[in-house]
C-alpha positions as CSV (number, residue, x, y, z in Angstrom):
1,M,-45.5,48.5,7.8
2,G,-42.3,46.6,8.7
3,G,-41.5,49.1,11.5
4,I,-45.0,48.7,13.0
5,A,-44.8,44.9,13.0
6,A,-41.3,45.0,14.5
7,G,-42.6,47.4,17.2
8,L,-45.5,45.1,18.0
9,V,-43.2,42.0,18.2
10,G,-40.7,43.9,20.4
11,G,-43.4,45.2,22.7
12,A,-44.9,41.8,23.1
13,A,-41.5,40.3,23.9
14,L,-40.8,42.9,26.5
15,G,-44.2,42.5,28.0
16,F,-43.7,38.7,28.2
17,A,-40.2,39.1,29.8
18,G,-41.5,41.7,32.2
19,G,-44.3,39.5,33.2
20,M,-42.0,36.6,33.9
21,I,-39.7,38.8,36.0
22,A,-42.6,40.2,38.0
23,E,-43.9,36.7,38.6
24,E,-40.6,35.6,40.0
25,V,-40.4,38.7,42.2
26,F,-43.9,38.2,43.6
27,D,-43.3,34.5,44.0
28,S,-40.1,35.1,46.1
29,F,-42.2,37.4,48.4
30,G,-44.8,34.6,48.6
31,D,-42.2,32.2,49.9
32,D,-41.9,34.3,53.1
33,E,-45.6,33.7,53.7
34,G,-45.5,29.9,53.6
35,G,-45.8,29.5,49.9
36,E,-45.6,26.2,48.1
37,D,-42.2,24.5,47.5
38,E,-41.3,24.4,43.9
39,G,-38.4,22.0,44.1
């Protein structure tokens, strides 16, 4: 049971980090198309 729980937590963490990275990548492409300024 512990291994399954650890796998679920690890998978969720990787999915969250991957989503953040993908968002940054797509956001950087959006800047080329006149995206909003964030700073």
